N, CA, C and O atoms as a printed pandas DataFrame, in Angstrom:
     atom_number atom_name residue_name chain_id  residue_number  x_coord  y_coord  z_coord
0              1         N          MET        A               1    0.916   -1.516    0.211
1              2        CA          MET        A               1    0.442    0.111    0.292
2              3         C          MET        A               1    0.544    1.544    0.145
3              4         O          MET        A               1   -0.181    2.424   -0.318
4              5         N          ARG        A               2    2.101    1.470    0.892
5              6        CA          ARG        A               2    2.407    2.378    0.915
6              7         C          ARG        A               2    3.984    2.067    0.278
7              8         O          ARG        A               2    4.831    1.773    1.121
8              9         N          ARG        A               3    4.502    2.125   -1.437
9             10        CA          ARG        A               3    5.248    1.421   -1.724
10            11         C          ARG        A               3    6.175    2.251   -2.343
11            12         O          ARG        A               3    6.396    1.982   -3.524
12            13         N          GLY        A               4    6.969    3.490   -1.701
13            14        CA          GLY        A               4    6.967    4.767   -3.434
14            15         C          GLY        A               4    7.184    6.100   -2.064
15            16         O          GLY        A               4    7.814    7.146   -2.221
16            17         N          ASN        A               5    6.636    5.767   -1.080
17            18        CA          ASN        A               5    6.465    6.812   -0.863
18            19         C          ASN        A               5    7.849    7.130    0.558
19            20         O          ASN        A               5    7.630    7.899    1.494
20            21         N          ARG        A               6    9.270    6.300    0.379
21            22        CA          ARG        A               6    9.358    6.342    1.022
22            23         C          ARG        A               6   10.994    7.184    0.619
23            24         O          ARG        A               6   11.906    6.912    1.400
24            25         N          ARG        A               7   11.264    7.970   -0.326
25            26        CA          ARG        A               7   12.064    9.614   -1.059
26            27         C          ARG        A               7   10.767   10.358   -0.571
27            28         O          ARG        A               7   11.130   11.448   -0.129
28            29         N          ALA        A               8    9.337   10.209   -0.465
29            30        CA          ALA        A               8    9.460   10.992   -1.133
30            31         C          ALA        A               8    9.406   12.946   -0.600
31            32         O          ALA        A               8    8.862   13.811   -1.287
32            33         N          HIS        A               9    9.935   13.137    0.399
33            34        CA          HIS        A               9   10.575   14.139    1.507
34            35         C          HIS        A               9   11.517   14.453    0.731
35            36         O          HIS        A               9   11.925   15.613    0.693
36            37         N          ASP        A              10   12.057   13.445   -0.060
37            38        CA          ASP        A              10   14.125   14.053    0.122
38            39         C          ASP        A              10   13.639   14.895   -1.593
39            40         O          ASP        A              10   14.083   14.271   -2.556
40            41         N          LYS        A              11   13.142   15.668   -1.807
41            42        CA          LYS        A              11   13.098   17.033   -2.816
42            43         C          LYS        A              11   14.151   18.014   -2.460
43            44         O          LYS        A              11   14.155   18.256   -1.253
44            45         N          LEU        A              12   14.910   18.552   -3.044
45            46        CA          LEU        A              12   15.584   19.621   -3.166
46            47         C          LEU        A              12   14.834   20.532   -3.765
47            48         O          LEU        A              12   14.529   20.591   -4.956
48            49         N          GLU        A              13   14.241   22.002   -1.962
49            50        CA          GLU        A              13   13.803   23.225   -2.869
50            51         C          GLU        A              13   14.303   23.656   -3.308
51            52         O          GLU        A              13   15.187   23.069   -3.931
52            53         N          ARG        A              14   14.184   25.043   -3.372
53            54        CA          ARG        A              14   15.238   26.472   -4.290
54            55         C          ARG        A              14   15.219   26.859   -2.957
55            56         O          ARG        A              14   14.493   26.624   -1.991
56            57         N          VAL        A              15   16.685   27.825   -3.268
57            58        CA          VAL        A              15   16.229   28.642   -2.362
58            59         C          VAL        A              15   15.564   30.055   -3.247
59            60         O          VAL        A              15   15.528   30.495   -4.395
60            61         N          ASN        A              16   14.845   30.575   -1.165
61            62        CA          ASN        A              16   14.373   31.986   -1.848
62            63         C          ASN        A              16   14.342   33.209   -1.628
63            64         O          ASN        A              16   13.960   33.818   -0.628
64            65         N          TYR        A              17   15.061   33.833   -3.301
65            66        CA          TYR        A              17   16.336   35.402   -3.055
66            67         C          TYR        A              17   15.103   36.069   -3.236
67            68         O          TYR        A              17   14.044   35.640   -3.695
68            69         N          GLN        A              18   15.396   37.152   -2.816
69            70        CA          GLN        A              18   14.758   38.352   -3.156
70            71         C          GLN        A              18   15.624   39.746   -3.810
71            72         O          GLN        A              18   16.842   39.820   -3.652
72            73         N          GLU        A              19   15.032   40.572   -4.379
73            74        CA          GLU        A              19   16.404   41.738   -4.182
74            75         C          GLU        A              19   16.391   42.195   -3.764
75            76         O          GLU        A              19   15.398   41.992   -3.065
76            77         N          ASP        A              20   17.043   43.309   -3.350
77            78        CA          ASP        A              20   17.337   44.381   -2.539
78            79         C          ASP        A              20   17.324   45.975   -3.220
79            80         O          ASP        A              20   18.087   46.545   -4.000
80            81         N          PRO        A              21   15.947   46.426   -2.455
81            82        CA          PRO        A              21   15.196   47.470   -3.621
82            83         C          PRO        A              21   16.737   48.897   -3.713
83            84         O          PRO        A              21   16.542   49.671   -4.650
84            85         N          HIS        A              22   17.937   49.183   -2.965
85            86        CA          HIS        A              22   18.782   49.332   -2.120
86            87         C          HIS        A              22   19.725   49.166   -3.365
87            88         O          HIS        A              22   19.824   50.092   -4.170
88            89         N          THR        A              23   20.472   47.900   -3.541
89            90        CA          THR        A              23   21.282   47.940   -3.929
90            91         C          THR        A              23   21.890   47.268   -4.674
91            92         O          THR        A              23   23.084   47.064   -4.895
92            93         N          GLY        A              24   20.065   46.595   -5.433
93            94        CA          GLY        A              24   19.700   45.524   -6.552
94            95         C          GLY        A              24   20.850   44.444   -6.946
95            96         O          GLY        A              24   21.215   44.130   -8.079
96            97         N          GLU        A              25   21.245   44.040   -5.892
97            98        CA          GLU        A              25   21.599   42.402   -5.182
98            99         C          GLU        A              25   20.580   41.459   -4.616
99           100         O          GLU        A              25   20.130   41.858   -3.542
100          101         N          TYR        A              26   20.300   40.805   -4.858
101          102        CA          TYR        A              26   20.197   39.576   -4.797
102          103         C          TYR        A              26   19.893   38.680   -2.832
103          104         O          TYR        A              26   20.219   37.548   -2.475
104          105         N          VAL        A              27   19.514   39.275   -2.397
105          106        CA          VAL        A              27   19.833   38.425   -0.515
106          107         C          VAL        A              27   19.183   37.437    0.265
107          108         O          VAL        A              27   18.343   38.155    0.807
108          109         N          LEU        A              28   18.954   36.176    0.754
109          110        CA          LEU        A              28   17.982   36.180    1.620
110          111         C          LEU        A              28   17.092   36.686    2.309
111          112         O          LEU        A              28   17.151   37.718    2.978
112          113         N          ARG        A              29   16.066   35.828    2.139
113          114        CA          ARG        A              29   14.730   36.820    3.267
114          115         C          ARG        A              29   14.831   36.509    4.075
115          116         O          ARG        A              29   14.901   35.346    4.472
116          117         N          HIS        A              30   14.910   38.261    5.054
117          118        CA          HIS        A              30   14.615   36.919    6.482
118          119         C          HIS        A              30   15.977   37.718    6.841
119          120         O          HIS        A              30   16.274   37.215    7.925
120          121         N          HIS        A              31   16.680   38.396    6.631
121          122        CA          HIS        A              31   18.686   37.152    7.316
122          123         C          HIS        A              31   18.447   38.453    6.752
123          124         O          HIS        A              31   17.626   38.883    5.942
124          125         N          VAL        A              32   19.752   39.151    7.653
125          126        CA          VAL        A              32   20.883   40.642    6.926
126          127         C          VAL        A              32   21.771   41.055    6.189
127          128         O          VAL        A              32   22.731   40.413    5.763
128          129         N          ASP        A              33   21.558   41.925    6.034
129          130        CA          ASP        A              33   22.576   42.142    4.822
130          131         C          ASP        A              33   23.690   42.699    4.628
131          132         O          ASP        A              33   23.869   43.875    4.313
132          133         N          LEU        A              34   24.994   41.353    4.921
133          134        CA          LEU        A              34   26.185   41.510    6.053
134          135         C          LEU        A              34   27.388   42.714    4.967
135          136         O          LEU        A              34   28.586   42.934    5.146
136          137         N          LYS        A              35   26.504   43.237    3.951
137          138        CA          LYS        A              35   27.648   44.164    2.837
138          139         C          LYS        A              35   27.387   46.474    2.460
139          140         O          LYS        A              35   27.932   47.401    1.861
140          141         N          THR        A              36   26.136   46.164    3.396
141          142        CA          THR        A              36   25.253   47.091    3.542
142          143         C          THR        A              36   25.075   47.231    5.068
143          144         O          THR        A              36   25.282   48.298    5.646
144          145         N          GLY        A              37   24.654   46.026    5.735
145          146        CA          GLY        A              37   24.692   45.838    7.494
146          147         C          GLY        A              37   23.022   45.970    7.397
147          148         O          GLY        A              37   22.610   45.419    8.418
148          149         N          MET        A              38   22.063   46.381    6.744
149          150        CA          MET        A              38   21.207   46.789    6.914
150          151         C          MET        A              38   19.557   45.809    6.621
151          152         O          MET        A              38   19.335   45.425    5.473
152          153         N          TYR        A              39   18.821   45.585    7.426
153          154        CA          TYR        A              39   16.820   44.755    7.803
154          155         C          TYR        A              39   16.234   45.209    7.874
155          156         O          TYR        A              39   15.841   45.876    8.831
156          157         N          ARG        A              40   15.492   44.954    5.893
157          158        CA          ARG        A              40   13.782   45.669    6.764
158          159         C          ARG        A              40   13.742   47.172    6.640
159          160         O          ARG        A              40   12.890   47.897    7.153
160          161         N          GLY        A              41   15.336   47.768    5.487
161          162        CA          GLY        A              41   15.644   49.441    5.993
162          163         C          GLY        A              41   16.011   49.767    7.595
163          164         O          GLY        A              41   15.492   50.822    7.961
164          165         N          ARG        A              42   16.718   49.153    8.525
165          166        CA          ARG        A              42   16.720   49.996    9.668
166          167         C          ARG        A              42   17.930   49.069    8.949
167          168         O          ARG        A              42   17.953   48.164    8.115
168          169         N          GLN        A              43   19.547   50.280   10.252
169          170        CA          GLN        A              43   21.121   49.631   10.371
170          171         C          GLN        A              43   20.771   48.821   10.789
171          172         O          GLN        A              43   19.546   48.841   10.911
172          173         N          VAL        A              44   21.507   47.502   11.329
173          174        CA          VAL        A              44   21.062   46.776   12.420
174          175         C          VAL        A              44   22.952   46.002   12.915
175          176         O          VAL        A              44   23.523   45.561   13.912
176          177         N          ILE        A              45   23.157   46.185   11.878
177          178        CA          ILE        A              45   24.681   46.865   12.128
178          179         C          ILE        A              45   25.840   47.188   11.092
179          180         O          ILE        A              45   25.334   47.344    9.981
180          181         N          ALA        A              46   27.196   47.341   11.069
181          182        CA          ALA        A              46   28.089   48.363   10.954
182          183         C          ALA        A              46   28.032   46.715    9.366
183          184         O          ALA        A              46   27.629   45.551    9.356
184          185         N          PRO        A              47   28.825   47.839    8.141
185          186        CA          PRO        A              47   28.697   48.298    7.055
186          187         C          PRO        A              47   29.924   47.213    6.962
187          188         O          PRO        A              47   31.078   47.560    7.215
188          189         N          LYS        A              48   29.554   45.749    6.544
189          190        CA          LYS        A              48   31.049   45.513    5.691
190          191         C          LYS        A              48   32.446   45.882    5.028
191          192         O          LYS        A              48   32.420   45.100    4.077
192          193         N          GLY        A              49   33.640   46.563    4.916
193          194        CA          GLY        A              49   34.274   46.424    4.935
194          195         C          GLY        A              49   34.866   46.215    3.120
195          196         O          GLY        A              49   34.595   45.015    3.072
196          197         N          ASP        A              50   35.273   46.429    2.115
197          198        CA          ASP        A              50   35.810   46.187    2.034
198          199         C          ASP        A              50   37.789   45.649    1.393
199          200         O          ASP        A              50   38.384   44.720    1.940
């Protein structure tokens, strides 16, 4: 009855990137952008120096 369901949960999911409106780069959602130090429009950490 349940044959073939063993690997049903092993599929790979795409990483959900979102374009940053300030820099135009793609960043992970709900994460701080390490280059600019911005999160949800606020400066939360010092920007990483180049």
